[in-house]
C-alpha positions, 0 to 999 in steps of 0.5 A, spaced: 660 811 842 653 810 838 654 807 831 651 812 826 651 808 820 651 800 819 652 796 812 658 793 809 665 795 805 665 792 798 672 789 797 672 786 790 667 780 791 668 781 799 663 784 803 665 786 810 660 788 815 662 794 819 659 800 823 661 807 822 662 812 828 664 819 828 671 820 830 671 827 832 667 831 838 665 838 839 670 842 844 666 848 844 662 851 850 655 850 850 652 857 850 645 858 850 641 864 847 637 868 852 633 874 852 637 880 854 632 883 858 630 877 863 635 872 861 629 867 858 631 862 854 630 863 846 627 857 843 627 855 835 620 853 833 618 849 827 612 853 824 608 852 819 608 859 814 601 858 812 597 857 819 603 860 824 602 853 828 608 849 831 609 843 827 612 837 831 618 833 828 614 827 826 610 831 822 615 834 818 617 831 811 622 833 806 620 836 799 623 839 793 620 845 789 619 842 782 615 846 777 612 851 782 610 844 786 613 841 792 614 833 791 615 830 797 621 825 798 620 819 803 626 815 806 624 809 801 625 814 795 632 816 798 634 809 798 631 807 791 636 813 788 642 809 790 640 802 794 647 799 793 650 805 796 645 806 802 648 799 804 655 798 802 661 803 802 664 800 795 671 801 794 672 803 787 679 803 786 686 804 790 690 810 790 696 813 793 694 817 799 699 823 797 696 824 791 689 827 794 690 834 795 688 836 803 683 841 801 678 835 799 679 832 806 673 833 810 670 829 816 673 823 819 670 816 821 672 810 825 670 803 822 669 797 826 667 790 824 661 788 825 660 780 827 662 776 822 667 781 819 673 781 823 677 777 819 676 780 812 676 787 816 683 785 818 685 783 812 683 789 808 687 793 814 693 789 813 693 789 806 692 797 805 698 798 811 703 794 807 701 797 800 701 804 802 694 805 799 688 808 800 681 805 798 677 810 794 669 809 795 663 812 795 656 811 799 650 814 802 649 817 809 643 822 811 640 822 804 647 825 801 652 821 797 659 822 800 666 820 797 671 817 801 677 814 802 678 808 807 685 808 810 689 804 815 691 807 822 694 804 828 690 798 829 683 800 825 680 803 819 679 810 818 674 813 813 675 820 811 670 823 807 672 827 801 669 833 798 667 833 791 671 837 786 665 842 785 664 843 792 671 847 792 671 854 790 677 856 785 682 861 787 682 865 781 678 870 783 683 872 789 687 879 789 694 876 789 700 879 789 704 880 783 711 882 781 713 882 788 721 882 788 724 879 794 731 880 796 736 874 797 738 876 804 730 876 806 729 869 803 735 867 807 733 870 813 726 867 812 729 860 811 733 861 817 727 863 821 723 857 819 729 852 821 729 855 828 722 854 829 722 847 826 720 841 830 716 835 830 709 835 830 705 834 836 698 835 836 697 834 844 701 840 845 696 844 843 689 846 846 683 850 845 686 856 849 680 861 847 675 856 850 679 856 857 680 863 857 673 864 856 671 859 862 675 864 866 671 870 864 665 866 866 667 864 873 670 871 874 663 874 872 659 868 876 663 870 882 661 878 881 668 880 879 669 884 872 674 881 867 680 885 865 679 886 858 686 885 854 688 890 849 691 888 843 694 892 837 696 889 831 701 893 827 702 890 820 709 889 817 711 894 812 715 891 806 721 896 808 722 893 815 722 885 813 729 884 813 730 887 820 724 884 823 726 877 821 733 878 823 730 880 830 725 874 830 731 869 830 733 867 837 726 869 840 723 862 840 725 860 847 723 866 850 716 866 846 714 859 849 716 862 856 712 868 855 706 863 853 
């Protein structure tokens, strides 16, 4: 793995040198965009709108349109906006992890101690583990400020990026059901179905099945075979059918697993 950021965790007066690594990787198939006529690769070019000429990466700068004129920002400007946050992940408070709504969770990152920070890193990890708390912090990565929590996981520290409150839309505009009356027998039957399908969560049991099926189609087409399209017609459950369909669903868990 290659570190995408290096700096320090600010823990009171203690600075722990760390490196940041992405904890996730893309599992999607790498599909290229092609011209349907001759299968030539479609390339994206960075073109100057005024000259029509392609612009090399090293010549591209970032600018903000202010009073009808672009103000160019350089790397030093981004760092000057928050010099401390560009170098330090400052823990500002400790919170109960359960107090954070899941809707705010975003990208996860591994935190690794840099040379000389091993003892302080382990001290913070064990302290968070014993207290059951997470360290709320903010820092600058790729010219943007991020809110994050630092929490212990197994034998390492995980930094979980958080969304700011203004980034989460309100659900007030949703057209949600009102004055829906549910019968007790429907609620009881639904609860029984939930109980039957309840099991311990095991992420390893779930794979990206769509990509696997897509790969089968690719291999079939490569060998000159025409893939058979699977047809599926979704029939929506009517309100009057709820109880009967819930009842019929009970006892089907095992057969569904065998079918899949």
